[in-house]
C-alpha positions in Angstrom: 0.0 0.0 0.0 3.0 2.3 -0.1 1.9 4.2 -3.2 2.4 7.6 -1.5 5.5 6.5 0.5 7.5 9.5 1.5 5.0 12.1 0.2 4.0 15.1 2.3 0.2 15.5 2.0 -1.7 18.4 3.4 -5.3 17.5 4.3 -7.7 20.5 4.7 -10.9 19.9 6.6 -13.8 22.4 6.4 -17.1 22.7 8.2 -19.4 20.2 6.6 -21.2 17.1 8.0 -18.9 15.0 5.7 -15.9 15.9 7.8 -16.2 12.6 9.6 -15.1 10.9 6.3 -11.9 12.9 6.5 -10.8 10.8 9.5 -11.0 7.6 7.3 -9.2 9.5 4.5 -6.4 10.3 6.8 -6.1 6.7 7.9 -5.9 5.6 4.3 -3.3 8.2 3.4 -1.0 7.2 6.3 -1.5 3.5 5.4 -0.4 4.4 1.8 2.8 5.8 3.2 2.1 9.5 3.2 3.1 11.9 6.0 -0.1 13.8 6.5 -0.5 17.2 8.1 -4.1 18.3 8.9 -5.3 21.9 8.8 -8.9 22.7 9.9 -11.3 25.6 9.7 -12.9 26.8 12.9 -16.3 25.4 11.7 -14.8 22.0 11.0 -14.2 21.7 14.8 -18.0 21.5 15.3 -18.0 18.1 13.5 -14.6 16.5 14.4 -12.1 17.6 17.0 -8.5 18.2 16.1 -7.4 15.6 18.7 -8.8 12.8 16.5 -6.6 14.0 13.6 -3.6 14.5 15.7 -3.9 11.0 17.2 -4.1 9.4 13.7 -1.4 11.5 12.0 1.0 11.7 14.9 1.5 15.3 14.0 0.2 18.7 15.3 -3.0 19.9 13.8 -3.3 23.5 12.6 -6.6 25.3 13.3 -5.5 28.9 13.2 -2.8 31.1 11.6 -2.3 32.6 15.0 -1.5 29.9 17.6 0.1 30.5 20.9 3.5 29.0 21.5 4.2 28.5 17.8 7.3 30.4 16.8 7.4 29.3 13.2 5.3 30.7 10.4 3.4 27.4 10.1 1.5 28.1 6.9 4.7 28.9 5.1 6.7 26.0 6.4 3.9 23.4 5.8 3.1 24.7 2.3 6.8 24.6 1.3 7.0 20.9 2.2 3.8 19.8 0.7 3.8 17.4 -2.3 -0.1 17.4 -2.6 -2.9 19.2 -0.9 -6.5 17.9 -0.6 -9.5 19.7 0.8 -12.1 17.1 1.9 -14.8 18.1 2.4 -14.7 21.4 0.4 -17.7 23.5 1.3 -19.4 26.1 -0.9 -17.9 28.7 1.4 -14.3 27.4 1.0 -14.7 27.0 -2.8 -15.9 30.6 -3.1 -13.0 31.9 -1.0 -10.4 30.0 -3.0 -11.9 31.1 -6.4 -11.6 34.7 -5.3 -8.2 34.6 -3.6 -9.5 35.3 -0.1 -7.2 34.3 2.8 -9.0 34.8 6.1 -8.3 31.6 7.9 -5.7 28.9 8.2 -6.8 26.8 5.3 -7.3 29.6 2.7 -4.1 31.3 3.8 -2.1 28.1 3.4 -3.5 27.2 0.1 -2.5 30.5 -1.4 1.1 29.6 -0.4 1.0 26.0 -1.7 2.7 25.5 -5.1 2.0 21.7 -5.2 -1.1 20.2 -6.8 -4.4 20.9 -5.0 -7.4 18.6 -5.1 -10.8 19.7 -4.0 -13.6 17.4 -3.0 -16.9 19.4 -3.0 -19.6 18.4 -0.5 -22.8 20.3 0.1 -26.6 20.4 -0.5 -27.6 19.4 -4.0 -29.2 22.8 -4.9 -26.2 24.6 -3.5 -23.9 22.5 -5.6 -26.0 23.2 -8.7 -26.2 26.9 -8.0 -24.7 29.2 -10.7 -22.3 30.8 -8.1 -20.8 27.4 -7.0 -20.5 26.1 -10.6 -18.9 29.4 -11.7 -16.4 29.2 -8.8 -15.5 25.6 -9.7 -14.9 26.6 -13.3 -12.6 29.3 -12.1 -10.7 26.9 -9.9 -10.3 24.4 -12.7 -8.9 27.1 -14.9 -6.5 28.0 -12.1 -5.2 24.4 -12.1 -7.1 22.8 -9.2 -8.3 19.2 -9.6 -11.9 18.6 -8.7 -13.2 15.2 -7.6 -16.9 15.3 -8.6 -19.3 14.6 -5.7 -21.3 11.5 -5.5 -25.1 11.4 -5.7 -27.6 10.0 -3.3 -29.4 10.8 0.0 -27.8 13.7 1.7 -27.8 14.6 5.4 -30.0 17.7 4.7 -32.8 15.4 3.3 -32.3 16.2 -0.4 -31.4 13.5 -3.0 -28.9 14.2 -5.7 -25.2 15.1 -6.2 -23.4 16.7 -3.3 -22.1 13.7 -1.3 -18.4 13.6 -0.5 -16.9 10.6 -2.5 -15.9 7.6 -0.3 -12.4 7.9 1.0 -11.0 5.0 -1.1 -12.2 6.9 -4.2 -10.5 10.1 -3.1 -7.3 8.2 -2.3 -7.4 6.8 -5.8 -7.6 10.3 -7.3 -4.8 11.5 -5.2 -2.5 8.6 -6.2 -3.4 9.3 -9.8 -2.7 13.0 -9.4 0.9 12.2 -8.3 1.6 9.5 -10.8 3.7 10.5 -13.8 1.7 10.6 -17.0 4.0 8.6 -19.3 1.0 7.0 -21.0 -0.7 10.3 -21.9 -2.5 10.0 -25.3 -2.0 6.2 -25.3 -5.1 4.1 -25.9 -5.0 1.1 -23.6 -7.3 -2.0 -23.8 -7.4 -4.4 -20.9 -9.3 -7.6 -20.5 -10.1 -9.1 -17.1 -12.0 -11.7 -15.2 -13.4 -15.1 -16.3 -15.9 -15.9 -19.0 -19.0 -18.1 -18.5 -20.0 -20.7 -21.1 -23.6 -21.8 -20.5 -24.6 -25.4 -20.2 -28.2 -24.6 -19.4 -30.0 -21.6 -18.0 -28.6 -22.2 -14.5 -25.2 -23.9 -15.1 -22.0 -22.8 -16.9 -18.3 -23.6 -17.4 -16.0 -21.1 -15.8 -12.9 -20.6 -13.6 -12.0 -18.9 -10.3 -10.7 -15.6 -11.8 -11.9 -12.6 -9.8 -10.6 -10.0 -12.3 -8.3 -8.3 -9.7 -5.2 -8.3 -11.8 -6.9 -6.8 -14.9 -8.7 -4.2 -12.8 -5.3 -3.3 -11.3 -3.8 -2.9 -14.7 -6.7 -0.7 -15.9 -6.4 1.4 -12.8 -2.6 1.8 -13.1 -2.9 2.8 -16.8 -5.5 5.4 -16.0 -3.3 6.8 -13.3 -0.5 7.2 -15.8 -2.7 9.2 -18.2 -3.9 6.6 -20.7 -7.4 6.5 -22.2 -8.4 3.1 -20.9 -11.1 0.6 -22.0 -11.6 -2.4 -19.7 -13.5 -5.4 -21.1 -14.4 -7.8 -18.2 -16.2 -11.0 -17.6 -18.4 -11.5 -14.6 -16.8 -10.0 -11.4 -17.9 -8.4 -8.2 -15.4 -5.6 -8.5 -16.5 -2.0 -8.9 -15.7 -0.2 -12.0 -12.3 1.7 -11.8 -12.7 5.4 -11.9 -12.4 7.2 -15.2 -12.2 3.9 -17.1 -14.6 2.9 -19.9 -15.9 -0.5 -18.7 -17.6 -3.1 -20.9 -19.0 -6.1 -19.2 -19.5 -9.4 -21.1 -20.3 -13.0 -20.2 -19.0 -15.4 -22.8 -15.7 -15.9 -24.7 -17.6 -15.0 -27.9 -18.8 -11.8 -26.4 -15.3 -10.9 -25.2 -13.8 -11.7 -28.6 -16.3 -9.5 -30.4 -15.7 -6.6 -28.0 -11.9 -6.9 -28.1 -11.6 -7.4 -31.9 -13.9 -4.5 -32.6 -11.7 -2.1 -30.7 -8.2 -3.5 -31.4 -7.4 -1.5 -34.4 -7.8 1.8 -32.5 -5.6 0.7 -29.6 -1.9 1.3 -28.9 -1.5 -1.2 -26.0 -3.5 -4.3 -25.3 -3.0 -6.2 -22.0 -5.0 -9.4 -21.8 -5.3 -10.7 -18.2 -8.7 -12.4 -18.7 -9.0 -16.1 -18.0 -11.1 -16.9 -21.1 -12.7 -20.3 -21.3 -10.9 -22.5 -23.9 -14.0 -24.7 -24.4 -17.7 -24.3 -24.4 -20.6 -26.7 -24.8 -21.5 -27.4 -28.4 -25.0 -26.4 -27.5 -26.7 -25.1 -24.4 -30.1 -26.5 -23.5 -33.1 -24.1 -23.4 -34.3 -25.6 -20.1 -32.5 -26.8 -16.9 -31.1 -30.3 -17.2 -32.8 -32.5 -14.7 -30.9 -34.9 -12.4 -32.7 -38.0 -13.7 -29.7 -40.0 -15.0 -26.6 -41.5 -13.5 -24.2 -39.8 -15.9 -24.1 -36.9 -18.3 -21.8 -36.3 -21.2 -21.0 -32.8 -22.4 -19.7 -32.3 -26.0 -17.3 -29.4 -26.0 -15.9 -27.2 -28.7 -13.0 -24.7 -28.7 -13.7 -21.0 -28.3 -11.9 -18.4 -30.4 -8.3 -17.9 -29.3 -8.5 -14.1 -28.8 -4.9 -13.6 -28.0 -3.7 -15.5 -31.0 -6.0 -13.6 -33.3 -4.7 -10.3 -31.9 -1.1 -11.4 -32.5 -2.1 -12.2 -36.1 -3.7 -8.8 -36.6 -1.3 -6.5 -34.7 0.4 -3.7 -36.6 1.8 -1.0 -34.2 0.3 -2.3 -31.0 2.2 -3.6 -27.9 0.6 -6.8 -27.0 0.8 -8.4 -23.5 -0.6 -11.7 -22.5 -0.9 -13.7 -19.3 -0.2 -17.4 -18.7 -1.6 -19.2 -15.6 0.1 -22.6 -15.4 0.2 -25.5 -13.0 3.6 -26.8 -14.3 6.5 -26.1 -16.6 5.9 -22.3 -16.4 9.0 -21.2 -18.3 8.5 -23.7 -21.1 4.8 -23.1 -21.6 5.0 -19.3 -21.3 7.8 -19.1 -23.8 5.9 -21.2 -26.3 2.8 -19.1 -25.9 4.8 -15.9 -26.3 6.1 -17.1 -29.7 3.0 -18.8 -30.9 0.8 -15.8 -30.3 3.2 -13.1 -31.5 3.3 -11.3 -28.1 5.7 -8.6 -27.0 5.5 -9.7 -23.3 3.9 -12.5 -21.4 3.4 -12.5 -17.7 3.4 -16.1 -16.3 2.5 -17.3 -12.9 2.1 -20.7 -11.2 -1.4 -21.4 -9.9 -1.4 -22.6 -6.3 1.7 -20.8 -5.2 1.3 -18.9 -1.9 0.2 -15.3 -2.5 -0.2 -15.8 -6.2 -2.9 -16.4 -8.8 -6.7 -16.4 -8.7 -8.5 -14.6 -5.9 -5.4 -13.4 -4.2 -4.7 -9.7 -3.6 -1.0 -10.3 -4.4 0.7 -12.0 -7.3 4.2 -13.4 -8.3 5.0 -13.4 -11.9 7.8 -14.0 -14.4 7.9 -11.7 -17.4 9.0 -13.2 -20.7 10.0 -10.8 -23.5 10.1 -11.2 -27.3 13.9 -10.8 -27.4 14.3 -13.9 -25.1 15.0 -12.0 -21.9 13.2 -12.8 -18.6 12.4 -11.0 -15.4 11.2 -12.4 -12.1 8.9 -10.2 -10.0 8.6 -11.2 -6.4 5.3 -11.4 -4.5 3.7 -8.0 -4.2 0.2 -6.5 -4.5 -1.4 -6.6 -7.9 -1.4 -2.8 -8.5 2.4 -2.7 -7.9 2.8 -5.5 -10.4 0.6 -3.7 -12.9 2.9 -0.7 -12.7 6.0 -2.8 -13.3 4.3 -4.4 -16.4 3.4 -0.9 -17.6 7.0 0.3 -17.1 8.1 -2.4 -19.5 5.4 -1.6 -21.9 6.4 2.1 -21.9 10.0 1.1 -22.8 8.7 -0.8 -25.8 6.4 2.0 -26.9 9.3 4.4 -26.9 11.5 2.0 -28.8 8.9 2.0 -31.5 9.0 5.7 -31.7 5.4 6.4 -30.8 5.9 8.0 -27.4 3.1 10.6 -26.9 3.8 11.3 -23.3 4.9 14.9 -24.0 
């Protein structure tokens, strides 16, 4: 979880009921490795006390520009050290002050000094959020370089229903990580596949596998963080859609093949992590098969080999595949790399501790078209996704199609 390791983050908390979520955001930021300093408005103290933030951050909390016993110019010192500032929640009052350069409390004063990226997370009544004044102020802040995390919609504390809810802390954390991630995939179009497929036997039974989609979702998330335009084509999974990613959900290998092949020509990078069924029943029955016989024989036929077809069609694309094996990993992965005309293949042994289906971590070996190999130790899947993308970026640049500038 050390995605923000060593980063200095300034967390501004303003006077809204959603201030309680800032406590969880602080916890997630510190877990991600950040050193977090909290600065609060006077109204924020009506909702959460500074002692809570101090206990979780292990650092003093600033509540006023003028604090007794503080010899330093705190707002200057903190602002100078900040790598990223986030205001969560950002009330209509705070948004209006920032848009007009007003500095009349600790938070606004400090933000006028900060030169690091600033992320605002608006939270307020729906009608207030939709008001012309607030929207005008948000437009001004965007033009000034502030990043805005759009509020969620739903039931609000004030009784209204609509946009205005502070996004959940994990979503805010995701946007903060993305804000600090170098954009070396800017203008690149990345297609990722994930999850299993399901091949129906009858209306209630199917052939599938234990894939959860976690690896593919991690790759899509990492690519979006790095500035790519990302399409994620996924089989059935319980995972929520990654933020700012175009997600297409399918069921069968045929549906996935159609979705991938239709979009392949317009992609620069394709990373196929999906565990696609190799076989399907020759025919699925229209009604549930009854358990009225001692044995049942299923006639199976091969599904389309999506990866092999992509290798046959590729022109400029960087093509990455995955190989989940139970034995002879190096031999089988190398053969698949050559047979399917891949640039890179990531292989892993199913059943290894901390690796494979359903796990939050993975251990893979990368095989490259030039015959070289690289072993990646056990680590969380988002970290592995970034390592794979590092190698992809190298190949994109070697082909002379780097658009990161």
